[in-house]
C-alpha positions in Angstrom: -44.8 -12.2 -34.4 -43.3 -10.4 -31.8 -43.4 -9.3 -27.9 -43.4 -5.5 -26.9 -42.9 -5.2 -23.2 -44.0 -2.0 -21.5 -43.1 -1.1 -17.7 -45.0 2.2 -17.8 -43.8 4.0 -14.8 -46.8 6.6 -15.2 -50.6 7.2 -15.3 -49.6 9.1 -18.8 -47.3 6.3 -20.3 -50.7 4.4 -20.8 -51.4 7.1 -24.0 -47.9 6.6 -25.1 -48.2 3.0 -25.2 -51.6 2.9 -27.1 -50.0 5.0 -30.1 -47.2 2.6 -30.7 -48.7 -0.4 -30.6 -49.5 -2.2 -33.8 -53.0 -3.6 -35.1 -54.4 -7.0 -34.5 -51.9 -6.7 -30.9 -53.2 -8.9 -28.0 -52.7 -6.8 -24.8 -52.3 -8.5 -21.3 -51.5 -6.7 -17.9 -51.2 -7.4 -14.2 -54.8 -8.7 -12.8 -54.6 -5.7 -10.4 -55.0 -3.1 -13.1 -58.5 -3.9 -13.0 -59.4 -1.6 -9.7 -58.1 1.2 -10.3 -61.6 2.5 -11.2 -61.8 4.2 -14.8 -58.7 3.0 -16.2 -59.7 -1.0 -15.2 -63.2 0.0 -16.9 -60.9 1.2 -20.4 -59.1 -1.8 -20.1 -61.5 -4.2 -20.0 -63.2 -3.4 -22.3 -60.4 -2.8 -24.5 -59.8 -6.3 -24.4 -56.7 -6.3 -22.3 -56.2 -9.9 -20.8 -55.2 -10.3 -17.0 -53.2 -12.0 -15.3 -53.4 -13.0 -11.8 -50.0 -13.1 -10.8 -51.0 -14.5 -7.5 -51.9 -17.9 -9.0 -49.1 -19.2 -10.9 -50.7 -22.1 -12.2 -53.9 -19.8 -13.5 -51.3 -16.9 -15.4 -50.1 -19.7 -17.1 -52.9 -21.1 -17.9 -54.5 -17.8 -19.3 -50.8 -17.6 -21.0 -51.4 -20.5 -22.4 -54.6 -19.8 -24.0 -54.3 -16.6 -25.2 -51.1 -18.3 -27.4 -53.0 -20.7 -28.8 -55.7 -18.5 -29.6 -53.0 -16.1 -31.2 -51.8 -18.7 -33.4 -55.2 -20.3 -34.4 -56.2 -16.4 -35.7 -53.2 -15.2 -37.0 -52.8 -12.0 -34.4 -49.4 -10.5 -32.9 
């Protein structure tokens, strides 16, 4: 298992990240991306798990459930 952290600086960086992220990888992103029009829809449709950074307890719960599911399904 491993963690890849991408701190992209522009919209075009997303296309590069898609090329380097391995198969069976679980992407997690900040919830604000949901509101970027077609980018938000594409993120949602691709199965990205969104974290609400303004609600710490909710974010921790989502990350905890995601980690449990990742271990159970043997994904990265």
